[in-house]
C-alpha positions in Angstrom: 26.6 1.9 -16.8 24.4 -1.1 -14.9 22.8 -3.5 -17.6 19.5 -3.6 -15.8 18.1 -6.4 -18.7 21.3 -8.3 -18.3 20.0 -8.5 -14.7 16.8 -9.2 -15.1 17.5 -12.2 -17.1 19.6 -13.7 -14.6 17.1 -13.2 -11.6 14.9 -14.6 -14.0 17.1 -17.7 -14.9 17.4 -18.0 -11.0 14.0 -18.1 -10.9 13.7 -21.2 -13.2 16.4 -22.7 -11.6 14.4 -22.3 -8.2 11.4 -23.4 -10.1 12.8 -26.7 -11.2 14.5 -27.7 -7.8 11.3 -27.0 -6.4 9.0 -29.4 -9.1 11.9 -31.8 -8.3 12.0 -32.0 -4.4 8.2 -31.9 -4.4 8.2 -35.2 -6.6 10.6 -36.9 -4.3 8.5 -36.3 -0.9 10.9 -33.2 0.0 7.7 -30.7 1.0 9.6 -28.6 3.1 12.6 -27.8 0.2 10.2 -27.4 -1.9 8.0 -24.6 -0.5 11.2 -22.8 0.3 12.6 -23.5 -3.3 9.2 -22.1 -4.9 9.1 -19.4 -2.4 13.1 -18.1 -3.8 11.8 -18.6 -7.5 8.9 -16.5 -6.5 10.9 -14.0 -4.9 13.8 -14.1 -7.8 11.1 -13.9 -10.5 9.6 -10.9 -9.5 13.0 -8.8 -8.8 13.1 -10.1 -12.2 10.5 -7.7 -13.2 11.8 -4.6 -11.1 15.1 -5.2 -12.5 13.6 -5.4 -16.2 11.7 -1.6 -15.6 15.4 -0.3 -14.7 15.8 -1.2 -10.8 19.7 -0.7 -9.8 19.0 -2.6 -6.6 16.3 -4.6 -5.2 15.9 -5.7 -2.0 13.9 -7.9 0.5 12.8 -11.7 0.5 8.5 -10.6 1.0 6.5 -11.8 -2.2 4.2 -10.0 -1.2 6.0 -6.2 -0.8 8.1 -7.0 -4.0 5.3 -6.9 -6.0 3.3 -4.0 -4.5 6.0 -2.1 -4.7 6.4 -2.5 -8.6 5.0 1.0 -10.4 3.3 0.6 -12.3 1.0 -1.9 -11.0 1.3 -5.7 -12.7 -2.7 -6.4 -13.1 -2.1 -10.9 -13.8 0.7 -10.1 -10.5 -1.6 -8.4 -8.0 -3.8 -11.3 -8.7 -1.4 -13.1 -7.0 -0.9 -11.1 -3.7 -2.6 -13.7 -1.6 -0.3 -16.5 -3.1 2.7 -14.5 -2.7 1.6 -14.1 1.1 1.3 -18.3 1.6 4.2 -18.3 -0.3 6.1 -15.9 2.2 5.1 -17.5 4.9 7.5 -20.6 4.0 9.9 -18.1 4.0 11.9 -19.1 6.9 9.2 -22.4 9.1 10.7 -24.7 5.8 14.1 -23.9 6.4 14.6 -25.4 10.2 13.9 -28.4 11.9 12.2 -27.2 14.2 10.2 -24.8 12.2 7.4 -26.2 10.5 
């Protein structure tokens, strides 16, 4: 049996770690990695919500799409859809020196 609660906890822990690194990078003036890890933190946090609701696999990198796929909807996350779209725009360009 797949323990979705344990999986949700693993993803949320990873999200927290990425967010901590994003903050550390930003405080050191490393903006591209900070943006990338902020997007990763949001993606993993939303995936944690999916797993906490019993999902067995969660595919995709778009934070906005992951939020939109939640059923039933989560109002506090829906309020972040515009911010999620902004984070999604940073997923690829911040990974490469010629991306920004």
